N, C-alpha and C positions, 0 to 999 in steps of 0.2 A: 530487636528480639530474635532470638535464635533456637532452634528448636533442639531435637536431643543428638544431631551429627554436626549441630555447629553452623548448618544453613541459616542466611537470615531470611526470615520469614516477614518481617514488617520493619519500617525506617518511619518516626516519627521526632517532632520537635516540640517542646515547649519552654515559656517561661519559667515555670513551675513545675520541672520535671518529675519530681516525685509525687506529686498531685495527679499529673497526667498518666503517668504508669498507674499509680493506685488506683486510678478510675476503671483501668479495665478488669481488675483483679474485683470490685468492688461486687458485693452479691446483690448490689440493686440493678444492675443493668440487666435487660432483659432481651438483649439481642443474641439469638440464636449464633449468627455469622462471629459475633465477637468472642461469645463462650467458647467457640469449635476452634478459633484463632488462641486464646489463652491457654487453651488445655495442651497444646501443642509447644508453648514457649518453656524452655529449661534454661537460658542463661540471657545475659543482658550484656551490651558493651554502651557507652557513652562518649561523646565528645563535646567539650567545654567550648563555645564560640564566643567572639566578643559582642556581637550586636545581632540583633534579629534577622538583620538580611543577608547577614554570614552563615546563619542557622539555617535559613530557608534555602539558600543556594545550595547549602553541603547538604540538605535532604534530599534536593531535586537531583544532586548531583550522583548520589548514594541509591536513589530509586532506581534511577536509569541504569547504573553499574550494573546492580543485585537482581533486579527485577523480582524483587520479595512478592511471596505467593498473595499476603494479604494486604498491600497497598493497591488502591483502586488503580484499574488503568482505563482509558478512554477507548471506546470500541465504538466504531460507526454504526449504527441501526443500519443503516444500508450503506454500499459505497458511491456516495454522492460524487458527481465530479465537478472539480474547482478550475480557475483559471490561474496560470503560474506567470508570473515574470519571473525568469531567469534571472540571476544575479551575473551574468556574463558582462564582459566589457561593453556589447551590444546586446543589450536585453533580448530576447525573445519572448512570446507570449503564445502560449500552448494550454490546452484543455488536458487536465488528467485527474484519475482517480485516485490518488496517490500523496498525500502530504509528507515532505519528510525536511528536515531541520538542517536545510541546504540553503540557506542567505535568500532564498528565492521569496517572493512575494505571493500569497495565495490570496483569492476571491472566491467567494462563493460560502455554503455550498449551493449547486443548483439542483432545482429538483429533478433535472434530468440531462440526458447529453445536449439535447436539439438546443435547448435553453442555453446552454452552457454556449456551444458553437455560433448561437446567433450572437449572443451576447458578444464573443470574442470578433466574430465578422464584423459586427458594427463598428466596434473602437477601431480595427483595422481600417475600415473604409473613412471611416472620419477622420482619422488622424495620417492617413498614405502609410500604413505601417507595411513592412513587406509580409506575403502570404507564401513566399519560396520557401525553401530549403536551405538556402546560402547559408553560410555564417559570416559572419562580420565580425574584425576587419579583415579575417583570410581571404573571403572571396572578391574582396573590392578592386575593380579593374581588371577581372579576369575573363570576364564575359560579357557580353551586349545585354542591356536590361532588358527585361521582358515588356510583353503587350501592356502590362497594367501601368507601366510610366507613361506612355502613350494615351492613355485611358484617363491620367491624372489620379489613379486609385493607388498611386504607389510614390513616395517621395525617392526611390530608388537608391538606397545607400551605394547600392554595387557600382553606381558610375564615381564615387569620389567624390561628387559635389555636395554631398551633406556632409557637414562635421559632426564629429561624434556630441558635442555640446545640442545642437539642434535635434539630433535623434534623441537624446535624452533626455529634453524635453518635451517631446512628443508622446515618449512612453510614461513619464511623469502625469501628463495631462490623461492618457489612457487609463492608469490607475486611479486618478480621481474618478473617472467614470464609472470604472468597476467598482468601485468602492461606493457607490452609489450617489456622489457627488454632483449632478449634472446639471445642475442649474447654473453654475459657473459658466460651464462648457457652454451651454444652450444660449446663455446671452452673449458670450464672445464671438458663438458662430453665428447668429442675429446680426451682429455690429457689423462683422466681415461681410454678410451678405448684402447688407444695407450699401456697405462700400462699395461692393463690387457690383452693383447696380447701377451707383452713382457716377462711376467710372465707366458705364457700359460693355463691363463685362460680363456678358449676361449667360456665358458658358458656365462661368468660375460663380456667379450667384446661383443658377441652377443647381450646380453641384453641391454649395453652401446649403440650399432648399432642401434637398434630398438628404444631406447629413443631418440636419434638423429633423427631420422627419423620422427617420430612423432612430435618432436619439429618444425621439417621444415613442416609440413603438417600445422600445427597449424598456422604459420605464412606468408604460399607461397600466399595466396589471399591479403595479405595486399598490398595496392597502395604504391609505394614511391614516397614522395612528398618532401622530403628533405634531408640536409646531413644526413650521417647515428649515428650523435652524438646527433641529436637533438631532447628532448623531448619536447612537447608544448602541449597547450590546446588553441583553436579558438574559438571565442564567436561573432556571429553577429546577429543583429537583423532587423528583417521585420516588419512593422506596417503598418497598414491602418487606415480608422476612424471604421474599423468595426472589424480588428482582429490584433493579435500581434503572430510572432512567434520568440523565440531565439533559435536559431540554435549552437551547439558545435561540434567540431572536435578534437579527441584526436590524437594525432601524436606521436609514441614512435620509438624511433631510426632510426628515418626520414622514418617511414612509417606510413601511415593512419590505423590506427587499429580498430576505432570506431567514429560514429556520432550519433548525437540524435538531437531531436527538442523538444523543451517545447512551447505549446500553453499557452499565457498569459492569465488568466481568466479576461473575459470581464469586461469594464466600466471603469476600472484604467487610469489614466496618466503613462506616457511613458519617463518619464524626463532620461536624462543618469544617474544621482544619484541613480535612483530607480530601473535602468537596472543594474550599477553596483552592487547595493546589490544581485540581482539577481543569478550574478556570484558567491557572497561571499554566500549565501542561498545553491547553488549548491555542494559546497564543504563540508557544515556545517554538511553535513549528513553523512560523512567518505568517501567521493570518494576522490583516492590518487589524491594527487596535485603535477604537474611538476613543475619544477624551472622556468618555462617560460608561461607566459599566453600573449595571446595576443588579439586584437580583433580593429574593426572599428567603435566602439561607440563614438559618439565626444564630451568624456567627459573634465572637467578640468584637468590640470596636477596635481595640488595638490588633487584630487579626485583620480587618478589613483596614485596618491604614496601612498596614505591614504590605498586603498585597497591592495596594495603590503606589506604596512606593517603588516594589519589586518591578511592577508593570511599568511605571515613569521611568525607570533605569533603562527596561528593555526597549521602549517605545522611542525613546530620548526625545520626551514630552511629558508633559503632566498628564497623569491618568486620574478619573476619581472612580473610586469603587465605593459605592452605597446603597444601603437598603433602604427602600421609600415606604414612607407610611401609609401615604393617601394619593391621590392624583393620576395622571395618567402612569406614572411609575410604577405604582402600585397594579393599575390594571393591565399592563403590562406583563408583570410577573406574575398575575392570574393566568393570563393567555398562555404564557410560557409552562405553567403548572398543568393547565388541562392539556397540552399538547404534550407533556411528559406522561400523562396518566394515560392518554392515550394509547402512546407507543408501547405501554407497558402493558395494558390489556392486550393489544394485539399480539404481541411477544409472547405472553403468559399462553392464549389460544394456540397460536403458532407452537409453542415447546409442548401442548398438551398432544396435539396431533401429531409429532413428533415421537413423544414419549409412548403413546398407543402403537404407534408403527414398531417401536422397536420393542415394544412389549409382545405385540403379537409375532414379530418374528422369532423373538427368542422361545415362544410358546411354540410356531411351527417347528424350530430346529433342535426341540429339546432342550435348552439351554436354562440354567436354573436361575440367571440373574439377567438384569437388565445390558445388552451389550454396550456400553456407551461409548467403548471406543474401537472402531471398526475398522481395518485395513482390508485394501483392496488390491490385488495385483494383476498385472496385464505384460503380456511378452509382446515386443513389437521389432521388426525387424525390415531392412530392406536387402533382399538378396541373402548373401551368408556372409554379411557383414552388418556392422552398425546394428547389431542386438542389443536391445537396451528392456531393462525389467521395471516399469514403473510400480510405485507406492502410493495409494491414494489414502486419506484419511477421513475419517465421519467421527466427530464426537458429539455426542448427544444429539443425533441429527442432523447435524451441518457438515459440510466440506469445510477442512482446515487446510487452507493451502499450505499455510506456513510451515506444516507439518509434512507435507510431500516430499518423495524423494524418488530420484531413479538410480538405478544401478547399471553400469556398461558391462555385458556379460563378458568374461574373460576363457572361461575354462573349455566351452564347447567347440566342437569341432564342425563348424558351419552351422546350419538352422535347426535348433534341436530345443522346441519349446518345454520339454519335460525336463530336461537337463538346466536349461536358463534359468526355470522356476525355482529349481531346488538352489542352485548358487545364490540365485537371490534372496531366498528365506533364510538360506544358511548363515548370509552375509548379515541379514537385516536382525535375527534373531541373535546373533552375538553379542549385540549390543546393548540389549535387555538389561536395564540395572546400572547402565556405567556412566549415569548423568549427561549423555549426549541429548541435546536436542532432539524431540520426535524420535530417535532411533532408542533412545534410554527409555524410552514408557513400552508398556506391556500392553499387546492388544487384547481386547476382551472375545475377537472374533476376528480371522482369516477368513477373506473371500478371495477366492482365485477364478480368473476369467478361464472357464474350460470345465472339463466334465470328469467324469470318475478317474481318469488316468492321471491327469494332474494332480487332485486328491492323493490320490494313492502314493504319489513319488513325494507330497511335502509329509504326510501324517507321519511316516516312519522318521523322517528326519526331525520333527518335533519330538517327537518319543526319546529319540537318540541323545536330544540336547536338553532331555529333562524338563521339558515345559509342558503344561497341560492348559492348550489352547486350543478350542474348536475351529475345524477346517473345515470350509465347504466350497464346492464349486459352483460357478453360477452357469447354467446350461443353457446355450441359447438355440432357437428353432433353426428352420431354414431360411427365414426372413432377417436373421441377425437380431431377433427380440428374445430378450430373457424368456425362458419358458419355465424353469425349474429351478430349483437348488438341491445337489446331489451331495451327501456325505460320503461318496466313494464306494457305495453297495447300491443305495437304492435312491430315486427321485422325490422330491417333495416339491408339489406341485404350489405355484401360487398365483395361477393364470385367475383364479376367481378371487384373490385377495387384493383389492386396488390399491389401497393404501400398500400393502406391503410389497406389491409388483412394481408400483411408481419408486418406490424409494429403493430396492433393490437395482433396478433400470438405470435410474439416475448413476447410483454408485457406478456399476460396470460400465456406462457410456463414458463416466469420468476419467475410469482407469483407463480404458482404450484411449481417449482423447490425449491423456498425458503421456503415454507411450509413446504414440506415433507422432507427439509433438518432438519428443526426446530425442528419437530415431531419426526424425529430418535434422533435427538440429546436429546433431552428430555426423550425418551426411553431408551436410552443408560445410560444417569445420572442414572436413576432407576437400571438400572441392574448393575450399579458398584458399587452401594451403598450398604456398607453389612448390615446384619438385626441386627448386633448388634446396629447400630447407632438409632433404633426404642428405645431403652433403655435409661432411662431418666439417664441423665449424662455421656452417652459415645457418644461421637463423631469420626469423623475419626480418630485422633490420637490415642485415647485409644482402638479402636477397632483393627488398625494395631498392637497394642500393645500386646492384648488379643488373636489375630490370631498367633502371632509369637511365642507365649507363650505355647499354645496348640491347636488342631484342634478343628473344631466349636462343633463336635459332642462330644467330651469330654469334653468341655467348658459348654454343656447343661445338664449334669447331675453331673456337680462336685459341691463338697459342698463349702460353703461360705471361710471357711478357707483358702483351696487351692487356692481359687481366688483372695482373700485378698494378697495371698503371691506372686502374681505377681509385680513384680516392674513398680510403677507405676501407680496401681489400690488400693484406698482407701477401706476401709472396708465398706462406705457408696455405694460404686460402686458395691463391689463384693455383698452387700445385694441387689442391685437393680437388677442385674443381675440373682442374685441367683433366686430370687421374678420373674421375667419377664419369665424365662424358664419353674417355675413351674404352671404359669398360663397358659401358651402356651400349656402344655402338659394336664393340665385340660380339657381344651375349646378343644383338640383334642379328 
């Protein structure tokens, strides 16, 4: 479906396409979100596919490519941590808050970072996996093994005595534990412990005993909800006219090992077909897929079978998706639904608080509308160079980090906060309406880290560019705390407005943090750049070749023929290097 500008706003599929499309335009539907989408539709395109699997694959490809506004997207209610096993030749295990479609395997989500690190440390200890930052096979044999090898805590692949196959087997065993299948590992460890004891290898037996205890601690808090042989994921959806939450429960070995809730992005329709697509999307980022998935989403039987087939292809094993009518499965769906409803309730309460803060802020500033997109700017510098302006974005009361931008200041002669702010805002506002991510959006309110003078520089610029966007400065007191907001002429106190004060203070601190981070990054980048890269024809790669061949001090006084003798360095390069250092010496 396309809008009046020809932009794709929705992608869908159906065996009976006419019926599916017609249903959106029926007078019988009551969803405000669907009505809003339909009101924007001006044109259609359609593609005929040979099979349902082909259609489902194409649908997901097009959604990823075009990011249509009215297709549902998964957004974690919280940024939960996961444990990731990379897809490298020698896989590494790490804790991450970000899931990517990078062929890695992800386990979780965990309720907190400490829980994730505890699980990670436990499996590394049990299977003797490395805890260092060495990369294999690159670092095999380069350094002596660390103390963990002597302690029996690491198999030490760095020594070269561990084959790749042995390493991969241990990683596979670790993955099974992280996926909740601890019983087989516990049984194997117990057998190994008994064998070690019989052989009077009591040190080995004691280490295995400790591993079994650690494994028990890892799973002891898991709630038993089904038969010990059952591994399944559960999905349930709660929706209202204003919010939607998809809840998931993960059951491994009959125990509830994890739960999560995903907020549905606002405004999209939530048909059963769209929700099943979300389940597919959930697993495409590398999450481990159990053999059974259950849901209470009232989808057609054909759609359920199609999802089963698609996930089976994705997992390379048979996956069954079903809607339970009774028993443990139905009870788990109800539990997931209650989790989704509770999360929706909490999100609505939080949204109401944010709206009250935005409404009160608008009232104090004399703005006649709710400032849904707020952009805040700050300048940071190290000396007279590495001057960076930051733009942080708050949408509907929440910081939207994907929209943050930074601007390296080029036009000022040394440190000039006012000139820097003017340059940054001029460059930023020039993008409004050009469809570029973030910068193409028009802000409802601009906040500057600074007082009257900063506002006085930016307001004329905005008028010159013919925008009508309110601009205010965030004024700090002697203790670097937000004291008031200024329109360039008078200050508006927010000290007694607790919610507004907290809201503005957090925005100002985030703008400062982001600006400082970027200026530090610029400085670090300049410090890590070799002086050789200032020479014509010498980039990072050739600089590394030169420094591996001889020390910089020796290179500065070397003759042309000696430099040209280095593999990878041409006679022209050698001449440029020779002339450069002679020129520097004369200037000194």
